[in-house]
FILUM-391875 format. One record per residue (C-alpha): residue number from 1; z, y, x. Coordinates in Angstrom, 2 decimals. Example, Ala and Ser with C-alpha at 12.3 -4.5 7.8 and 13.67 -1.06 7.14 Angstrom:
<nodes>
[node 1 [7.80 -4.50 12.30]]
[node 2 [7.14 -1.06 13.67]]
</nodes>
This chain:
<nodes>
[node 1 [56.25 91.99 122.12]]
[node 2 [54.48 94.02 119.40]]
[node 3 [56.20 91.67 117.01]]
[node 4 [59.61 92.44 118.68]]
[node 5 [58.88 96.16 118.67]]
[node 6 [58.32 96.49 114.75]]
[node 7 [61.49 94.23 114.50]]
[node 8 [63.67 96.30 116.05]]
[node 9 [61.92 99.35 114.38]]
[node 10 [62.58 97.62 110.93]]
[node 11 [66.05 96.98 111.87]]
[node 12 [67.04 100.44 112.74]]
[node 13 [65.27 101.51 109.73]]
[node 14 [67.38 99.56 107.59]]
[node 15 [70.56 100.22 109.60]]
[node 16 [69.74 103.76 109.12]]
[node 17 [69.31 103.52 104.85]]
[node 18 [72.60 101.83 105.01]]
[node 19 [74.13 104.71 106.88]]
[node 20 [72.69 107.16 104.44]]
[node 21 [73.58 105.21 101.30]]
[node 22 [77.10 104.10 102.13]]
[node 23 [79.53 106.42 101.20]]
[node 24 [81.95 105.65 103.76]]
[node 25 [79.39 105.85 106.20]]
[node 26 [78.08 108.71 105.54]]
[node 27 [81.36 109.97 105.17]]
[node 28 [83.76 109.04 108.30]]
[node 29 [82.81 108.83 111.96]]
[node 30 [84.84 106.12 113.51]]
[node 31 [85.24 107.27 116.68]]
[node 32 [83.57 110.57 118.82]]
[node 33 [85.12 109.42 122.08]]
[node 34 [81.28 108.78 123.76]]
[node 35 [80.37 112.61 122.43]]
[node 36 [83.60 113.75 123.82]]
[node 37 [83.01 112.30 126.96]]
[node 38 [79.11 113.10 127.52]]
[node 39 [80.28 116.86 126.90]]
[node 40 [82.83 117.03 129.55]]
[node 41 [80.54 114.88 131.95]]
[node 42 [78.19 117.84 131.61]]
[node 43 [80.78 120.71 131.57]]
[node 44 [83.30 119.58 133.61]]
[node 45 [82.65 118.73 137.32]]
[node 46 [86.06 117.73 138.23]]
[node 47 [85.97 115.45 135.10]]
[node 48 [83.14 113.89 136.28]]
[node 49 [84.16 113.22 140.04]]
[node 50 [87.36 111.78 138.63]]
[node 51 [85.74 109.30 135.96]]
[node 52 [83.18 108.16 138.45]]
[node 53 [86.17 107.10 140.88]]
[node 54 [87.23 105.32 138.28]]
[node 55 [84.31 103.31 137.79]]
[node 56 [83.95 102.50 141.42]]
[node 57 [87.14 100.75 141.93]]
[node 58 [86.80 97.41 143.13]]
[node 59 [88.35 94.43 141.14]]
[node 60 [88.92 92.37 144.48]]
[node 61 [90.50 95.17 146.05]]
[node 62 [93.04 96.00 143.03]]
[node 63 [93.42 92.18 141.84]]
[node 64 [97.36 92.49 141.99]]
[node 65 [97.13 95.32 139.62]]
[node 66 [94.52 93.62 137.18]]
[node 67 [96.90 90.46 136.86]]
[node 68 [100.30 92.41 136.98]]
[node 69 [102.81 90.84 134.86]]
[node 70 [105.42 93.65 134.52]]
[node 71 [105.91 95.43 131.23]]
[node 72 [105.41 99.08 131.06]]
[node 73 [107.00 101.51 128.45]]
[node 74 [105.27 104.32 127.29]]
[node 75 [107.00 107.28 125.49]]
[node 76 [104.74 108.76 122.99]]
[node 77 [104.82 112.20 121.42]]
[node 78 [102.80 112.93 118.11]]
[node 79 [101.94 116.52 117.65]]
[node 80 [101.35 116.96 113.72]]
[node 81 [98.88 119.97 113.45]]
[node 82 [98.98 120.51 109.35]]
[node 83 [97.07 123.05 107.01]]
[node 84 [98.37 121.46 103.65]]
[node 85 [101.73 119.45 103.01]]
[node 86 [99.50 116.32 102.76]]
[node 87 [98.91 116.78 106.39]]
[node 88 [102.37 116.98 107.44]]
[node 89 [102.79 113.33 107.65]]
[node 90 [106.25 111.86 107.42]]
[node 91 [108.12 110.07 110.33]]
[node 92 [107.69 106.96 108.51]]
[node 93 [103.96 106.75 108.61]]
[node 94 [104.37 107.69 112.48]]
[node 95 [106.54 105.20 112.79]]
[node 96 [104.53 102.14 111.12]]
[node 97 [102.04 103.40 114.34]]
[node 98 [104.14 102.90 116.62]]
[node 99 [105.14 99.34 115.19]]
[node 100 [101.05 98.63 114.86]]
[node 101 [100.52 99.77 118.72]]
[node 102 [103.21 97.49 119.55]]
[node 103 [102.24 94.38 117.50]]
[node 104 [98.47 94.88 118.82]]
[node 105 [98.89 95.23 122.45]]
[node 106 [101.43 92.30 122.54]]
[node 107 [99.42 90.01 120.19]]
[node 108 [102.01 89.71 117.64]]
[node 109 [99.51 91.46 114.64]]
[node 110 [98.74 89.18 111.83]]
[node 111 [94.94 89.61 112.42]]
[node 112 [94.74 87.95 115.66]]
[node 113 [95.31 84.53 113.72]]
[node 114 [91.92 84.86 112.59]]
[node 115 [90.46 85.02 115.62]]
[node 116 [87.28 82.32 116.11]]
[node 117 [88.48 79.29 117.90]]
[node 118 [86.12 79.96 120.59]]
[node 119 [87.82 82.95 121.65]]
[node 120 [91.51 82.10 120.80]]
[node 121 [91.97 81.47 124.68]]
[node 122 [90.84 85.13 125.35]]
[node 123 [93.73 86.54 123.48]]
[node 124 [96.08 88.37 126.05]]
[node 125 [99.18 90.40 125.61]]
[node 126 [98.90 93.52 127.56]]
[node 127 [102.41 93.84 128.49]]
[node 128 [102.24 97.42 127.47]]
[node 129 [104.63 98.76 124.73]]
[node 130 [104.84 102.11 123.31]]
[node 131 [108.16 104.18 121.53]]
[node 132 [108.54 107.53 120.21]]
[node 133 [109.73 109.74 123.10]]
[node 134 [113.76 110.13 123.11]]
[node 135 [113.97 112.87 125.88]]
[node 136 [111.72 115.71 125.81]]
[node 137 [110.54 117.74 129.00]]
[node 138 [113.31 119.43 129.24]]
[node 139 [115.79 116.53 129.36]]
[node 140 [116.81 117.19 125.80]]
[node 141 [117.25 114.71 122.64]]
[node 142 [113.70 114.35 120.57]]
[node 143 [112.50 112.34 117.72]]
[node 144 [108.98 112.29 119.75]]
[node 145 [107.75 114.36 116.78]]
[node 146 [106.48 118.10 117.05]]
[node 147 [105.08 119.94 113.85]]
[node 148 [103.12 122.98 113.77]]
[node 149 [101.94 124.61 110.78]]
[node 150 [98.23 126.08 111.17]]
[node 151 [96.11 128.41 109.33]]
[node 152 [93.15 126.22 110.82]]
[node 153 [91.55 124.16 108.10]]
[node 154 [90.03 121.63 110.30]]
[node 155 [89.55 120.86 114.11]]
[node 156 [86.21 120.11 115.75]]
[node 157 [86.64 117.59 118.98]]
[node 158 [85.30 120.46 121.12]]
[node 159 [87.72 122.89 119.52]]
[node 160 [90.29 124.16 122.20]]
[node 161 [92.80 125.52 120.03]]
[node 162 [93.66 121.83 119.07]]
[node 163 [95.51 121.87 122.40]]
[node 164 [97.02 125.45 122.65]]
[node 165 [99.79 126.37 121.04]]
[node 166 [98.73 130.18 121.29]]
[node 167 [95.62 129.43 119.50]]
[node 168 [97.06 127.62 116.46]]
[node 169 [97.54 123.85 118.06]]
[node 170 [99.98 122.47 120.40]]
[node 171 [100.67 122.30 123.97]]
[node 172 [100.15 118.96 125.60]]
[node 173 [103.70 117.34 127.05]]
[node 174 [103.44 116.34 130.91]]
[node 175 [100.73 113.97 130.91]]
[node 176 [102.49 112.08 133.68]]
[node 177 [105.45 111.12 131.56]]
[node 178 [104.11 111.27 127.64]]
[node 179 [101.12 110.11 126.06]]
[node 180 [100.21 112.87 123.91]]
[node 181 [98.70 111.90 119.98]]
[node 182 [97.47 115.18 118.00]]
[node 183 [97.14 113.87 114.33]]
[node 184 [95.20 116.63 112.41]]
[node 185 [92.46 117.10 109.81]]
[node 186 [89.22 116.83 111.85]]
[node 187 [85.75 117.96 111.42]]
[node 188 [82.74 115.97 110.38]]
[node 189 [85.50 113.49 108.75]]
[node 190 [85.74 111.86 112.58]]
[node 191 [88.51 109.32 112.62]]
[node 192 [89.76 110.25 116.19]]
[node 193 [88.66 110.56 119.80]]
[node 194 [90.44 110.13 123.09]]
[node 195 [90.56 111.50 126.56]]
[node 196 [89.05 108.98 129.72]]
[node 197 [91.80 108.69 132.73]]
[node 198 [90.67 111.50 134.61]]
[node 199 [90.74 114.19 131.87]]
[node 200 [92.22 117.44 132.66]]
[node 201 [96.14 117.60 131.63]]
[node 202 [96.20 120.26 128.79]]
[node 203 [93.39 117.61 127.07]]
[node 204 [94.72 114.41 128.22]]
[node 205 [95.60 112.29 125.09]]
[node 206 [93.87 111.14 122.17]]
[node 207 [93.25 112.79 118.76]]
[node 208 [93.65 111.27 115.35]]
[node 209 [93.01 111.87 111.75]]
[node 210 [95.67 111.69 109.32]]
[node 211 [94.04 109.83 107.30]]
[node 212 [93.80 107.08 109.76]]
[node 213 [97.22 107.10 111.43]]
[node 214 [99.44 104.11 110.51]]
[node 215 [99.54 101.95 107.67]]
[node 216 [101.11 103.81 104.99]]
[node 217 [101.33 107.59 103.68]]
[node 218 [97.77 109.30 103.95]]
[node 219 [96.20 106.80 105.63]]
[node 220 [93.13 105.66 103.73]]
[node 221 [91.46 102.16 103.10]]
[node 222 [89.39 100.51 104.96]]
[node 223 [91.31 102.40 108.14]]
[node 224 [94.68 102.43 106.86]]
[node 225 [96.19 99.44 109.24]]
[node 226 [96.72 101.53 112.23]]
[node 227 [93.76 100.31 114.49]]
[node 228 [92.06 103.73 114.89]]
[node 229 [95.07 104.75 117.41]]
[node 230 [95.02 101.27 118.99]]
[node 231 [91.25 101.52 119.54]]
[node 232 [91.51 105.32 121.01]]
[node 233 [94.48 104.37 123.33]]
[node 234 [92.10 101.79 124.40]]
[node 235 [89.90 104.35 125.56]]
[node 236 [92.69 106.12 127.08]]
[node 237 [92.86 103.48 129.33]]
[node 238 [89.33 103.32 130.38]]
[node 239 [88.10 100.80 128.06]]
[node 240 [84.52 101.50 126.61]]
[node 241 [83.21 100.54 123.40]]
[node 242 [81.96 97.14 123.27]]
[node 243 [78.55 97.53 122.87]]
[node 244 [78.40 99.72 126.12]]
[node 245 [76.98 102.90 124.22]]
[node 246 [73.56 101.85 125.16]]
[node 247 [71.57 102.90 122.26]]
[node 248 [70.36 99.50 121.22]]
[node 249 [68.68 98.47 124.54]]
[node 250 [70.66 95.66 125.06]]
[node 251 [71.42 97.20 128.92]]
[node 252 [74.60 98.79 128.32]]
[node 253 [77.97 97.22 129.88]]
[node 254 [81.69 97.51 128.68]]
[node 255 [82.65 97.05 132.38]]
[node 256 [81.27 98.91 135.41]]
[node 257 [79.17 96.76 137.93]]
[node 258 [82.00 96.98 140.30]]
[node 259 [83.93 94.92 137.77]]
[node 260 [82.02 92.38 136.48]]
[node 261 [84.28 89.99 137.37]]
[node 262 [86.30 90.97 134.19]]
[node 263 [83.42 90.93 131.82]]
[node 264 [84.63 88.55 129.33]]
[node 265 [82.52 90.43 126.21]]
[node 266 [79.86 88.89 125.11]]
[node 267 [76.56 91.16 125.18]]
[node 268 [76.06 93.55 121.87]]
[node 269 [73.65 95.79 120.68]]
[node 270 [75.13 98.10 118.80]]
[node 271 [78.62 98.97 116.75]]
[node 272 [79.66 96.50 114.03]]
[node 273 [80.47 98.34 110.73]]
[node 274 [82.46 96.66 107.61]]
[node 275 [83.96 93.21 108.25]]
[node 276 [81.48 90.23 109.23]]
[node 277 [81.85 86.61 108.70]]
[node 278 [82.21 84.82 111.77]]
[node 279 [79.26 83.95 113.58]]
[node 280 [77.61 87.77 113.36]]
[node 281 [74.31 87.37 115.64]]
[node 282 [72.17 90.33 116.82]]
[node 283 [69.41 90.99 119.34]]
[node 284 [71.63 91.06 122.37]]
[node 285 [73.52 87.81 121.20]]
[node 286 [71.17 85.91 119.45]]
[node 287 [73.01 82.38 119.04]]
[node 288 [76.69 81.06 118.23]]
[node 289 [79.21 82.58 118.55]]
[node 290 [77.40 85.91 118.42]]
[node 291 [79.02 89.16 119.08]]
[node 292 [82.69 89.96 119.43]]
[node 293 [82.92 92.06 116.32]]
[node 294 [86.66 91.59 116.06]]
[node 295 [87.28 93.06 119.28]]
[node 296 [89.55 96.30 118.86]]
[node 297 [86.63 98.28 120.48]]
[node 298 [84.17 97.98 117.88]]
[node 299 [83.83 99.50 114.55]]
[node 300 [84.70 97.01 112.38]]
[node 301 [87.45 97.92 109.68]]
[node 302 [90.80 97.99 110.39]]
[node 303 [91.89 94.55 108.91]]
[node 304 [89.38 92.85 110.59]]
[node 305 [90.16 94.09 114.25]]
[node 306 [92.17 91.40 116.05]]
[node 307 [92.42 91.81 119.86]]
[node 308 [91.80 92.71 123.64]]
[node 309 [90.52 90.20 125.87]]
[node 310 [91.83 89.33 129.48]]
[node 311 [89.01 91.43 131.37]]
[node 312 [90.01 94.33 129.15]]
[node 313 [93.97 93.93 129.58]]
[node 314 [93.13 93.82 133.14]]
[node 315 [90.84 96.90 133.31]]
[node 316 [94.05 98.61 131.79]]
[node 317 [96.62 97.34 133.95]]
[node 318 [94.39 98.68 136.74]]
[node 319 [94.57 102.15 135.13]]
[node 320 [98.53 101.68 134.84]]
[node 321 [98.65 101.09 138.69]]
[node 322 [96.10 103.81 139.32]]
[node 323 [95.63 107.28 137.35]]
[node 324 [98.79 106.66 134.93]]
[node 325 [101.00 105.14 137.81]]
[node 326 [103.55 108.10 136.94]]
[node 327 [104.13 106.85 133.61]]
[node 328 [106.12 104.00 135.18]]
[node 329 [108.35 106.60 136.40]]
[node 330 [108.95 108.34 133.16]]
[node 331 [112.54 108.69 131.07]]
[node 332 [110.67 109.83 127.94]]
[node 333 [111.86 106.77 126.63]]
[node 334 [115.42 107.12 127.37]]
[node 335 [118.13 108.57 125.15]]
[node 336 [119.86 111.77 126.78]]
[node 337 [123.98 111.77 126.12]]
[node 338 [124.03 111.85 122.39]]
[node 339 [126.81 112.38 120.01]]
[node 340 [127.15 111.76 116.19]]
[node 341 [126.11 109.05 114.02]]
[node 342 [122.72 107.33 114.46]]
[node 343 [121.88 103.72 113.32]]
[node 344 [119.02 102.51 114.87]]
[node 345 [116.81 99.56 113.83]]
[node 346 [116.01 98.03 117.11]]
[node 347 [113.54 95.57 116.55]]
[node 348 [112.28 93.21 113.86]]
[node 349 [113.13 89.76 114.84]]
[node 350 [111.54 88.03 111.51]]
[node 351 [108.94 87.78 110.34]]
[node 352 [106.75 88.29 113.60]]
[node 353 [103.24 87.41 113.19]]
[node 354 [103.57 84.24 111.26]]
[node 355 [105.65 83.34 108.47]]
[node 356 [105.64 79.12 107.98]]
[node 357 [106.68 79.66 104.14]]
[node 358 [106.56 82.36 101.58]]
[node 359 [109.61 82.30 101.13]]
[node 360 [111.55 83.30 103.94]]
[node 361 [114.83 85.35 105.54]]
[node 362 [114.14 88.43 107.38]]
[node 363 [115.98 89.32 110.51]]
[node 364 [116.47 92.69 112.17]]
[node 365 [118.73 93.73 115.30]]
[node 366 [120.44 97.01 114.74]]
[node 367 [121.85 99.34 117.45]]
[node 368 [124.16 101.95 117.69]]
[node 369 [122.67 104.67 119.49]]
[node 370 [125.63 107.31 118.79]]
[node 371 [128.94 108.02 119.58]]
[node 372 [130.64 107.31 116.45]]
[node 373 [131.56 103.73 115.37]]
[node 374 [129.45 102.26 112.80]]
[node 375 [131.74 101.14 109.48]]
[node 376 [128.90 99.98 107.20]]
[node 377 [124.97 100.07 107.05]]
[node 378 [123.05 99.56 103.88]]
[node 379 [119.46 97.95 104.36]]
[node 380 [116.80 97.93 102.11]]
[node 381 [113.64 95.91 102.48]]
[node 382 [110.60 94.32 100.57]]
[node 383 [106.81 93.93 101.20]]
[node 384 [104.67 96.64 102.14]]
[node 385 [105.66 100.17 100.02]]
[node 386 [108.29 98.25 97.61]]
[node 387 [111.64 97.96 99.37]]
[node 388 [112.57 95.53 96.56]]
[node 389 [116.12 94.21 98.16]]
[node 390 [119.03 95.41 99.31]]
[node 391 [122.15 94.11 101.88]]
[node 392 [125.53 95.89 102.56]]
[node 393 [127.35 95.08 105.61]]
[node 394 [130.94 95.95 106.68]]
[node 395 [132.30 95.68 110.15]]
[node 396 [132.56 97.35 113.56]]
[node 397 [129.74 98.49 115.89]]
[node 398 [130.44 100.42 119.02]]
[node 399 [128.92 102.92 120.48]]
[node 400 [125.67 101.00 122.53]]
[node 401 [126.35 97.79 120.60]]
[node 402 [123.76 95.71 118.85]]
[node 403 [123.89 93.42 116.15]]
[node 404 [121.49 91.49 114.01]]
[node 405 [121.44 90.59 110.31]]
[node 406 [119.68 87.59 108.71]]
[node 407 [118.86 89.12 105.21]]
[node 408 [118.52 87.26 101.79]]
[node 409 [115.71 85.55 101.12]]
[node 410 [112.35 87.27 100.02]]
[node 411 [109.21 85.84 98.39]]
[node 412 [105.96 87.06 99.68]]
[node 413 [102.31 86.14 98.86]]
[node 414 [99.78 83.92 100.61]]
[node 415 [97.71 86.07 103.90]]
[node 416 [98.51 89.26 105.76]]
[node 417 [101.34 90.91 104.80]]
[node 418 [103.63 93.67 105.86]]
[node 419 [107.46 93.95 105.78]]
[node 420 [109.26 97.01 105.92]]
[node 421 [113.01 98.03 106.35]]
[node 422 [114.96 100.91 106.15]]
[node 423 [118.57 102.27 106.94]]
[node 424 [119.85 104.19 103.84]]
[node 425 [122.38 107.18 103.98]]
[node 426 [123.16 110.01 106.08]]
[node 427 [122.11 109.98 109.80]]
[node 428 [121.51 112.09 112.36]]
[node 429 [118.38 110.64 113.50]]
[node 430 [116.41 109.45 110.69]]
[node 431 [113.09 108.48 112.76]]
[node 432 [114.66 105.18 113.92]]
[node 433 [115.60 104.31 110.64]]
[node 434 [112.51 102.69 109.31]]
[node 435 [110.61 99.59 111.03]]
[node 436 [107.41 97.82 109.76]]
[node 437 [106.20 94.19 110.68]]
[node 438 [102.98 92.51 110.07]]
[node 439 [102.72 88.67 109.58]]
[node 440 [100.86 86.35 107.86]]
[node 441 [101.56 83.34 105.56]]
[node 442 [99.69 80.11 105.91]]
[node 443 [101.67 77.94 103.85]]
[node 444 [102.92 78.18 100.09]]
[node 445 [105.44 74.76 100.75]]
[node 446 [107.67 76.70 97.96]]
[node 447 [106.18 77.69 95.11]]
[node 448 [109.36 79.54 94.11]]
[node 449 [112.11 80.80 96.27]]
[node 450 [115.38 79.60 95.73]]
[node 451 [117.32 82.38 94.96]]
[node 452 [114.81 83.30 91.94]]
[node 453 [115.59 81.16 88.78]]
[node 454 [114.78 81.67 84.89]]
[node 455 [117.22 81.71 82.15]]
[node 456 [116.69 81.57 78.67]]
[node 457 [119.78 81.97 76.09]]
[node 458 [121.18 80.78 73.84]]
[node 459 [119.68 77.50 74.52]]
[node 460 [119.37 75.38 72.64]]
[node 461 [118.21 78.34 70.12]]
[node 462 [120.62 77.57 66.85]]
[node 463 [121.04 79.77 63.84]]
[node 464 [118.84 82.57 64.76]]
[node 465 [115.29 83.03 65.09]]
[node 466 [114.63 84.94 68.77]]
[node 467 [115.42 83.88 72.37]]
[node 468 [116.61 86.07 75.20]]
[node 469 [114.97 85.34 78.90]]
[node 470 [115.85 86.82 81.95]]
[node 471 [113.83 86.55 85.04]]
[node 472 [115.82 86.62 88.45]]
[node 473 [113.07 88.18 90.13]]
[node 474 [113.58 90.56 93.54]]
[node 475 [111.16 93.42 92.32]]
[node 476 [109.71 94.95 89.23]]
[node 477 [106.24 93.79 88.51]]
[node 478 [103.76 93.19 85.75]]
[node 479 [104.20 89.56 84.29]]
[node 480 [102.66 87.10 82.19]]
[node 481 [104.87 85.62 79.75]]
[node 482 [103.84 82.65 77.44]]
[node 483 [105.33 80.28 74.91]]
[node 484 [103.61 76.59 75.31]]
[node 485 [104.32 73.43 73.23]]
[node 486 [104.83 69.61 74.24]]
[node 487 [100.87 69.48 74.26]]
[node 488 [99.99 72.14 76.42]]
[node 489 [98.95 74.80 73.41]]
[node 490 [99.66 78.50 74.33]]
[node 491 [101.59 79.80 71.09]]
[node 492 [102.44 83.22 72.55]]
[node 493 [101.06 85.17 75.36]]
[node 494 [101.83 88.95 76.41]]
[node 495 [101.81 91.07 79.46]]
[node 496 [104.76 92.90 80.20]]
[node 497 [106.67 94.56 83.13]]
[node 498 [109.42 92.84 83.76]]
[node 499 [112.53 94.61 85.98]]
[node 500 [115.55 92.81 88.02]]
[node 501 [118.07 91.75 86.39]]
[node 502 [116.71 92.59 82.94]]
[node 503 [116.59 90.56 79.89]]
[node 504 [113.78 90.82 77.31]]
[node 505 [114.01 89.60 73.57]]
[node 506 [111.73 87.14 72.13]]
[node 507 [110.62 86.97 68.37]]
[node 508 [110.42 82.89 67.48]]
[node 509 [110.39 84.07 63.65]]
[node 510 [106.68 82.06 63.11]]
[node 511 [107.61 79.14 65.21]]
[node 512 [108.80 75.61 64.02]]
[node 513 [111.76 73.67 65.23]]
[node 514 [111.05 71.67 68.14]]
[node 515 [111.05 72.06 72.15]]
[node 516 [109.23 74.82 74.29]]
[node 517 [108.32 75.51 77.30]]
[node 518 [108.94 79.29 78.64]]
[node 519 [106.91 80.35 81.59]]
[node 520 [106.66 83.98 83.37]]
[node 521 [103.82 84.50 85.89]]
[node 522 [103.87 87.41 88.44]]
[node 523 [101.96 88.14 91.34]]
[node 524 [104.75 86.47 93.96]]
[node 525 [105.75 83.63 91.66]]
[node 526 [105.78 81.21 88.74]]
[node 527 [108.49 79.81 87.10]]
[node 528 [109.52 78.16 83.83]]
[node 529 [112.10 76.93 81.59]]
[node 530 [112.38 74.21 78.66]]
[node 531 [114.64 75.43 75.21]]
[node 532 [115.11 73.61 72.14]]
[node 533 [114.60 75.79 68.55]]
[node 534 [116.63 74.72 66.12]]
[node 535 [116.92 78.28 63.68]]
[node 536 [117.87 76.40 60.55]]
[node 537 [117.08 77.76 57.06]]
[node 538 [118.99 80.89 57.05]]
[node 539 [118.34 81.81 61.12]]
[node 540 [119.20 85.51 62.00]]
[node 541 [115.28 87.29 62.73]]
[node 542 [115.56 87.97 66.30]]
[node 543 [118.01 88.44 69.28]]
[node 544 [120.24 91.02 68.41]]
[node 545 [121.37 92.02 71.95]]
[node 546 [120.17 90.66 75.48]]
[node 547 [122.58 91.47 78.07]]
</nodes>
């Protein structure tokens, strides 16, 4: 017993040293929902009563709710509270967060491919989907985004100003019809917190740091995959932290006593920070498979969060059919009568979750949300934060109709990736002109995509002492260019930036006549071409023009 006590003291001491010494731990608080919840339990008797009523729900009496298989669409409104231009985040960053939520709550996220085999059977689609609100509380068209310039430099979690337009924040939209998300700079470098079901209407929603929202823009590593929002919405649906907030006593439960039938998460002593290697053991789960650190309700880095369990999904569905059942009647996700030109990316059809090959043809569905017939579209697409390729379409897309495009092939890296799509040009509603999709590439069957071929000219090289080389790459990138002889010796090697369609001159003055291999290698490709060098005695030095 004594040994166990001192072992625990040592573990807590070492953990404290890590917290104090690691810059990320000392600067950021992943989630302050527990602090918010404790404060409300002590200060708001009505909240305490409502919350306790949730915890007393008997799973056997609500089995149909727990097993519900209908899809719920939740209209979301983002209230952007900004003191600096950086905090006034872009529409694309907000849309990327909606994309992440739909991937995560549908188990279409790339990271779900990495769930350990022992738990793969626990991955479950929640049948909960999220859209930016299209109709405001008055029935008018909205992008689902409000923007408030404020003199408040940062907000604390107990600051009423956050939820009040009059005090320098923004009033909530009706909680019965919308999920309110406030985005701002939070004090203590907190990443977010959420209101459990039962909270008062003016504060019902979640709050996210502008540095932890979505997967582009101001989102900062290691919290730049949108998982803070996934985590906080879990709380909004009544989910507890996976360790049960028990302060290392192994007594906490993330399911209440009345819902132990749902409990399918291992007992856990404390939050997990950073990414771990499976299996990860602790004093509450001492044998393989250990703790479920990759669950969305833990504290690991965004890239290592992977799934909700069936028990967690069932608990969320109980809330959907209980305290949040009015959301099922919301019309906030439906467009009001709308005029003008409004082309929208309706959905990404490929890649989704898993790509069988690193060379793929993206596919998207386009919808005409406006009154005007769409005659043409310009679609840009590419890997994360790099729209390397484009596609031009002409035709006739009538109001309300949809069409889908299989786009020209593009190459990706191995591992977890994000593909982005954007409709270019003038549009009366830009918020639906962007979409992103996370996916994983496990196979590298094709080392080079079919549309990408290197060329060298003239070939053979005769009468001059230089050659032009062109790489048919689909993006600008730093590449390594080599010339190799027939016995494998590297005679020339230089790093240079290659742009799509550009040809570069290479000087062969110091080379002897013969056959050579010209190789270009970048992050996404390696390609080669052989050429014959026959300059002659009076050869001109270097290529004079590469077109």
